[in-house]
N, C-alpha and C positions, 0 to 999 in steps of 0.2 A: 781363809783371809780375814781378820779383824783388820776393819776399819776408823784408827779409832785419831783420838779429836782430844790437843789438849785444852784444859779449864787454869784459868790464869785470870787475877782480879784480886777485888777484895771482897765485904760479905757479899753485895748482889750478883755475882759470879758461884758464890760457896752456895747461894742461900735460904734466905729468912722468913721464908714464907711459913706456917702453919699447917703442918700433914692434914692434918681434921678438917682443916675449910675447903678441902680439892678432892675425888677421889685420885685411887694410886696411877702408878703406870706398875707396869709389871710384866717385860714380857724373856726368858729366859736365852733370846739371843743381844738382848743391851747388857752389855759386859760394864762393871769398874773396877778399878786395877786396883791392888791393895796389895802389900807385902810383895809389889812386886807380878804378883800376880792378876790373873782374869776372875771374876766374880759374877755373877748372879747380878744387873744392878740392882739396888736398894735404897728409898731414902732415909738421910739424907746421906746424898750423892758425895758431897765436900765436907768431915767430918771436923773443921779446923776449929771450932767452938762445939759448948754443952749449947748453945741457944743454934746450931744450925739446923738445918729443917729444909723446907723445899725448895731449892732452885732451876730455873731453866734446863737444863741440864738434862731430865729425862725425855720433858718435853720435846725437846730440837731431836734426843735420838730418836725418839716413839715416830716422830712424822720421817727420818730419815731411814725405818724401818718398811714402814711405809711405801715409802718406792723403791727398796733394795731387800726383799722379799726375802731372796736367796743369802744372805751376806749377814755377819755380827757386826755389829760395832762396842766400842771399845770406849769410856770418861775416862779419859787419868786428872783425878782434881786435884789440884796445885795451890787453889783463889787461899790467901787470910783473909781475916776482917781486919777492917781498919788502917790497914794498909795505904802508904801512899810511892807512889813514884822513885820515891828515896827507898825508899825500904826495897821495891824490886831490882835497885840497882845492878849494874851486871858484876858479880864478884861476889855476890851478896846471897846471902843465906838463902832464900825468897829466887831467885834467877840459877840462881845453881842448884836447887831441891825440882826446880821448873827442869832443868836439862836432864840432872840423873832419871826424871823420873820418865820422862821424853823416849829419853836411849835404851830404857828398861823395856818399856811398853814397841819401841821400835826393834825389841829382840823377835815379840812375836807378832806384829802385827806394822801396818803400811799407815804413818800419821798422817792424815788427810783431811788436820785442821785445827786451826787454832778459833778457840772461843774468848771474848775477851772481857770484863766488864771491872770499870773501875775509874777512880777521878774524885767522891765525893770526898777524898784524905785527902785533895789537892785544888779544893774550892775556894780556899783562900785566894783573895787579888795580890797578892807577890805570888803563891803558890800556882795558880791560872797559869798566868802569863811565862809561863817556861815549857807549859806541859807536850804542850808542840816538840818544843826540841829533844826533853830526855824522854819521850814516847818513842819516836823518831830513832835514841839511839840504844832502847833496849830491844826495840822489833829486829834491827838491823843485827844485836850480836845476837837472838833465839836463832833465826834463819842461821848465819854462822851455826854456829855449833852445832846442830842441830841438821844440817846441810838441806833445808827446806824454802830455795831460792819463792818457789811456786807455789806451798801450800797455801790455802784462804784461811786468813784474819776475817773472823769475822767481829767490829765493837759496836758493841751496848752505849745509845744516849740515856743518860743522869733523865731521874727522875724530872719531871715537871713538880712535882713539891715539893723540893727539897728545901724552900726556901721560904716558905709557910709553915713552917710545925713548930711544931718549939723547939730545935739546935736550929732553925734556922740562921742566927745571927752564926755558925761555922759555916754557909751556903755558901755565901751571896755572890761569887763566885761561879758559880757552876754553871754558868750559861756559857761561859769562858771553857771551859772544860770541853762541853757539849760542843759548843766549835772547832776548838782546837783537833778534841777528835775527827768529826767533821772534812773539817782541812785536811786530816794526816788521810783518812780514805780517798779522796780524790785526791792526792798527787801522788801514792805511793802504789804498784801497781797490786794488785788479788792485793785486796782489803776491802771492805764494806763495813759498811755506814747502816747503821739501824736504830729505828725512831724507838724513842719509852712511849712517844703520843699515849695520853690516855691510859696511861697504868695509873695504878694508885697502890698505894702504903699501906704496912701497919702502923697499929695507930704511935709511931716515932714519927714519922713521915720520910724514916731515913731508908725505910728496905720496902720493896715490892710484896705487897701481900702475894700469896701463893698462888691464887688468876691471874693473878697477874706473870709474875711469875712460869705461869703457865704459857700465856700467851705472846710472854718475854720468850721461850724457847720456838715456839710456832712462824714467828720474826726472824730468827736466827738462822735456822734450818731453811726459810721462804728463801736470807740473802745468800746463804749456801748455794744452795742446788737451781738457784735464777744466778749468779756472779752478779749479782747486783744488787747498790746503794735500799736500803727500804724507808723511803721519808716520811710515808704515812703506812695507817695499820689498815692490815687486810682488809678485803669487806670480808669476808668468810670467817677469822680466824677461829672467829663460836665453833662454828660448827668443825672444823678442825679439828677443833679443841673435842667436840664430840664426837668424833668418829675414835679419836683414840680411848677416849673414855670407854667405850661401848668396842673392844676391838672381844673378840672373845675369845676364852684362856685354853692354852690346849694342855693336852690329857699329863703332859708331863709341868706344864704350871699347876696346872691341881692340883698337884702331888707334893710339888716344891714347895708352896703356903699352904698346905694342908702339915708339912712339917717343920716347915714354920713355923704354924701355930703352937702344935705340944712343944716343939724346942721351947719352949717361950711360955710356958706355962699354964697352957690359955682353955688347953682342951683334955680331958684325963686321955689316962692310958687307950682305956677300954675302947674307948668312943675315938680315936684316933685308931688303931685299930679296923675299927669296923668301915670307917673311911675308906681307910686307902681300901683293903679288899671290896671295897665296892668299887673306889676308881681307876685298878687292880682290870677290874673284870672289863673295863669298856673298853 
């Protein structure tokens, strides 16, 4: 049975980290939903824009796998960059798509959690004040539509860097959004807040960089596993991340990676066949 997780929000859930800046995460038992089917995960998991890159989902899933070595995890990408809560309103395209994708996943998996990161587009003074009320309506409807009242909802905080960057004037009320997210998690059952303290951004000071996305995924998993809010960074999160990177590939994974290199035109047919023969003998 696949344990699946619905990914919702805007660009920092989709991921804008640069893939060149972090080691890859590859595990044949981490799946992502594409066209209603489960495929082995590759990044970007959530391809909402040409700029899509590393998000928090891969390290979240890799942490989950460390504790669930006999099971598979599935990621359901539904985040969309630049979207506000109004864009996620009930009966809107984004909400309906998330419901549709989750229902498809429920045919072949157990929906185990919801991962949410959004709020940058609601960080103006007038929108921030309404955040908590709008968010509660969306989540209540989501749980009702999917019949998942007790499934954990993991909510990530916004980056501390937002108001200091070149676009800082658009994020003056981001602390109010963070407070609204914390307040929601405290007030509603099965909801847990995860801090973004200490995380850093790309040059735009809007998007978490790749390393920070990896760390954020570790934090999300900690909150999910323990069913507790995470108000401060984990003292061992760098060690946890190193353990994810140092996991040895299985023989099947080595063959899949080799197949990818050949299909992408990175190795010649003769080299591919020689390497495949060697791997098949092991």
